[in-house]
Backbone as a ProteinNet text record, in pm:
[ID]
protein_1_A
[PRIMARY]
MKRSYSCNKYKSYSIRNHYFKNGLFETDDPDVQRLIEGADGYGVFIHPVETPEEVAAMKEIEEKAALPQEPEPDEPPIAVQGARGTMSNKTVRKGQVIGGKK
[TERTIARY]
501.6	560.5	657	772.2	874.2	842.3	845.2	817.6	938.1	962.4	1072	1014.4	1077.2	1034.6	1156.1	1133.6	1241.8	1199.2	1296	1274.2	1359.2	1295.7	1372.6	1410	1372	1406.6	1520.7	1519.3	1621.6	1691	1822.9	1898	1889.6	1886.5	1873.5	1752	1639.5	1512.9	1470.2	1407.3	1363.5	1217.9	1148.3	1012.1	1009.5	998.8	995.3	1103.3	1225.4	1343.1	1355.5	1292.3	1311.6	1376.7	1499.8	1582.8	1594.9	1584.9	1615.6	1766.5	1829.5	1973.5	1992.8	2058.3	2077.7	1943.5	1840.4	1709.3	1626.2	1673.8	1600.1	1569.9	1455.8	1417.1	1339.7	1371	1300.1	1252.1	1131.9	1078.8	976.2	962	855.8	757.4	774.7	686.1	562.2	441.2	321.6	294.8	332.3	311.6	398.8	522.7	613	565.4	514.3	462.2	345.2	252.9	140.7	189.7	294.1	350.5	405.7	481	539.7	431	335.5	230.5	132.4	130.9	46.4	118.2	246.6	324.5	281.4	306.5	267.7	341	463	542.4	517	432.8	406.6	326.9	377.3	315.8	368.6	437.7	496.3	644	720.5	861.3	900.9	806.6	828.2	739.3	801.2	727.4	761.5	666.3	697.9	782.6	874.1	956.1	894.7	858.1	791	895	874.3	963.3	923.7	1012.7	977.1	854.2	835.8	718.3	589.2	593.1	475.4	444.7	548.6	529.5	469	518	463.6	317.5	284.1	146.4	54.4	102	21.1	-0.2	103.6	89.2	-11.4	-9.5	-104.1	-248.1	-268.3	-401.3	-445.7	-354.4	-388.6	-422.4	-349.4	-376.5	-512.8	-548.4	-679.6	-790.5	-766.9	-867.9	-884.4	-779.5	-785.4	-855	-872.4	-939	-1085.9	-1140	-1281.5	-1368.8	-1469.8	-1560.5	-1700.3	-1775.1	-1912.9	-1997.7	-2080.6	-2166.3	-2271.3	-2302.2	-2402.8	-2540.8	-2629	-2762.1	-2840.7	-2917	-2999.6	-3120.1	-3142.4	-3257	-3364.1	-3489.2	-3595.1	-3609.7	-3658	-3675	-3779.1	-3761.9	-3852.9	-3991.6	-3998.8	-4126.9	-4102.7	-4199.7	-4191.4	-4272.7	-4206.6	-4274.6	-4315.7	-4444	-4495.3	-4504.6	-4581.5	-4593.6	-4665.1	-4753.3	-4829.7	-4796.6	-4683.4	-4645.3	-4657.2	-4672.1	-4672.7	-4811.3	-4913.4	-5049.3	-5085.1	-5103.5	-5126.5	-5273.1	-5363	-5505	-5558	-5474.3	-5517.4	-5443	-5499	-5430.8	-5310.3	-5208	-5083.2	-5074.2	-5040.6	-5023.9	-4896.9	-4907.1	-4793.4	-4699.4	-4746.9	-4661.2	-4741.9	-4676.5	-4745.5	-4663.2	-4728.3	-4660.6	-4662.4	-4544.1	-4532.8	-4529.6	-4614.9	-4617	-4691.1	-4761.4	-4835.9	-4969.2	-5031.5	-5162.5	-5270.5	-5371.2	-5480.7	-5597.1
-2502.5	-2431.9	-2327.6	-2322.7	-2230.2	-2088.4	-1995.4	-1855	-1771.4	-1667.4	-1574.7	-1437.2	-1366.4	-1232.3	-1140.4	-1013.8	-916.2	-800.8	-744.8	-629.9	-516.9	-412.8	-308.4	-193.9	-199.5	-92.2	-132.6	-256.5	-304	-425.6	-428	-543.3	-663.5	-637.9	-748.8	-720	-775.4	-755.7	-890.1	-889.7	-1016.4	-1006.2	-1119.4	-1133.6	-1262.2	-1249.2	-1364	-1467.4	-1425.8	-1511.9	-1568	-1506.6	-1540.2	-1418.5	-1437.2	-1324.6	-1313.3	-1190.8	-1158.4	-1138.9	-1200.3	-1183.7	-1106.9	-993.4	-902.1	-865.6	-856.4	-815.1	-925.8	-1051.5	-1162.4	-1270.1	-1337.8	-1446.3	-1548.8	-1677.2	-1785.6	-1886.1	-1937.6	-2040.3	-2124.6	-2248.2	-2332.9	-2373	-2315	-2341.8	-2251.5	-2308.2	-2224.7	-2135.7	-2181	-2098.7	-1973	-1987.7	-1873	-1779.9	-1836.9	-1754	-1669.7	-1729.7	-1654	-1546.7	-1579.4	-1483.9	-1361.9	-1386.1	-1275.2	-1195.9	-1265.2	-1195.8	-1124.4	-1158.8	-1090	-979.8	-959.4	-857.4	-718.2	-619.1	-481.3	-427.1	-471.8	-419.3	-487.4	-592.1	-663.1	-572.9	-557.1	-467.5	-325.6	-293.2	-160.9	-166.6	-247.5	-265.9	-412.9	-503.8	-646.7	-686.7	-744.4	-779.7	-922.5	-993.8	-1127.9	-1116.7	-1211.5	-1219.5	-1328.7	-1292.7	-1388	-1470.1	-1601.2	-1690.3	-1690.5	-1734.6	-1740.2	-1827.9	-1933.8	-2019.4	-1943.2	-1863.8	-1786	-1679.5	-1616	-1514.8	-1578.5	-1697.7	-1767.4	-1805.8	-1851.1	-1888.3	-1765.8	-1651.4	-1529.7	-1483	-1493.5	-1454.2	-1544	-1673.1	-1766.6	-1731.8	-1696.9	-1657.5	-1529.3	-1432.5	-1306.2	-1329	-1419.8	-1448.3	-1514.3	-1604.6	-1668.5	-1566.5	-1472.7	-1370.9	-1273.9	-1255.6	-1161.4	-1220.5	-1352.3	-1413.7	-1372.9	-1350.2	-1313.7	-1432.8	-1403.7	-1508.1	-1479.2	-1585.3	-1568.7	-1516.1	-1417.6	-1366.9	-1470.8	-1475.4	-1569	-1517.9	-1605.6	-1559.3	-1510.3	-1404.6	-1350.4	-1441.2	-1476.6	-1560.9	-1473.5	-1494.4	-1415.4	-1454.2	-1363.2	-1397.2	-1507	-1585.4	-1695.9	-1641.4	-1540.2	-1479.8	-1332.7	-1252.2	-1110.2	-1086.4	-1036.9	-1019.6	-874.3	-852.6	-718.9	-690.3	-589.4	-549.5	-655.6	-734.9	-835.3	-977.2	-997.6	-1131.9	-1151	-1275.2	-1307.8	-1339.4	-1298.6	-1328.6	-1234.6	-1289.3	-1205.6	-1171.3	-1237	-1210.9	-1094.6	-1037.9	-926	-800.9	-689	-563.9	-545.9	-491.8	-476.3	-332.6	-316.1	-183.1	-121.8	-1.2	62.5	130.2	174.6	244.1	299.5	353.3	401.1	513.6	621.9	733.6	706.8	699.1	669.8	802.6	815.9	936.2	1051.9	1026.2	1131.8	1158.3	1268.1	1302.7	1215.9	1183.6	1100.5	1183.4
842.4	731.9	786.2	729.9	776	730.8	823.9	794.5	835.1	757.6	786.6	813.7	905.6	942.6	943.6	912.2	918.4	1008.1	1076.4	1162.3	1106.2	1051.6	985.8	1078.4	1204	1297.1	1389.4	1435.5	1528.8	1469	1473.4	1420.5	1513.7	1643.5	1738.6	1826.4	1786.8	1856.1	1913.2	2029.6	2088.3	2132.2	2116.7	2165.5	2247.2	2378.2	2469.7	2438.9	2444.3	2424.5	2283.4	2186	2045.3	1981.8	1931.7	1891.2	1739.2	1691	1552	1543	1443.7	1422	1292.5	1302.6	1188.7	1125.6	1207.1	1160.2	1098.5	1101.7	1041.1	1144.6	1126.5	1215.4	1134.3	1153.1	1085	1188.9	1166.4	1255.5	1181.2	1228.1	1174.5	1284.9	1402.8	1515.5	1505.8	1493.1	1479.2	1600.1	1719.6	1838.7	1834.4	1790.3	1779.3	1667.8	1559.2	1450.5	1499.6	1577.1	1632.2	1729.7	1805.6	1899.8	1826.1	1720.1	1643.6	1571.9	1510.9	1436.3	1528.4	1654.4	1751.2	1826.8	1799.7	1869.4	1824.7	1910.3	1879.3	1757.3	1735.7	1624.9	1492.3	1490.5	1365.2	1271.4	1151.7	1054.7	1064.7	1173.6	1191.1	1155.5	1230.3	1196.8	1187.6	1209.5	1186.4	1069.5	966.5	845.3	803.7	743.7	693.1	566.3	551.6	430.9	344.6	223.5	134.9	58.6	57.8	-15.2	-162.8	-250.7	-393	-420.1	-341.8	-359.2	-326.6	-219.4	-182.3	-287.3	-341.5	-445.2	-569.9	-608.4	-725.3	-702.1	-581.5	-550.7	-555.6	-505	-509.1	-652.9	-737.1	-877.5	-948.9	-916.5	-977.4	-937.7	-812.4	-765.7	-834.8	-849.3	-915.4	-1062.9	-1128.9	-1269.7	-1287.2	-1196.9	-1203.8	-1180.9	-1090.5	-1061.7	-1178.6	-1258.1	-1369.6	-1492.3	-1497.9	-1612.5	-1615.2	-1735.7	-1742.1	-1701.4	-1625.1	-1578.3	-1629.9	-1653	-1698.8	-1583.7	-1612.4	-1503.5	-1466.2	-1339.1	-1291.8	-1332.4	-1375.7	-1416.7	-1295.2	-1320.1	-1212.6	-1191.6	-1068.1	-1035.5	-972.6	-1010.9	-949.1	-802.2	-720.9	-579.4	-562.4	-459.1	-432.8	-399.7	-316.9	-280.4	-252.5	-286.3	-256.6	-130.8	-29.1	97.8	113.9	131.7	153.5	301.8	335.5	474.8	557.9	495	569.9	527.7	464.4	424.9	275.7	232.5	90.5	37.4	107.2	63.5	-51.4	-170.4	-288	-308.9	-239.6	-263.1	-177.8	-92.8	-10	-53.5	-21.8	-55.8	36.1	-20.5	53.8	103.2	227.6	284.6	225.8	174.5	107.3	205.1	314	409	521.6	619.9	736.9	794.5	833	896.8	1045.2	1102.6	1244.8	1319.9	1415.7	1497.4	1431.1	1322.9	1254.5	1321.1	1283.5	1339.3	1276.4	1355.6	1307.1	1262.2
[MASK]
++++++++++++++++++++++++++++++++++++++++++++++++++++++++++++++++++++++++++++++++++++++++++++++++++++++

């Protein structure tokens, strides 16, 4: 997938022989994309340029997320585990003071 990047600090910036021209760079090579996105300046002065298709896809995702959804029914726990396990016929220890006087 072709990705575009802009550099707002330097008009001609290079990362390992890949040059920004007038602050813009486009590539469809995934290795170069990882190289640019892993650079120290990415997110600082190197930013991705979003295409209209990407903007439309993001808006569609946001619209789906904004729709009201039915809450999932609460399910009771499978077993309640006490201090000594799930044995219900024995008394359950409520707590213990660690390091207290005997």
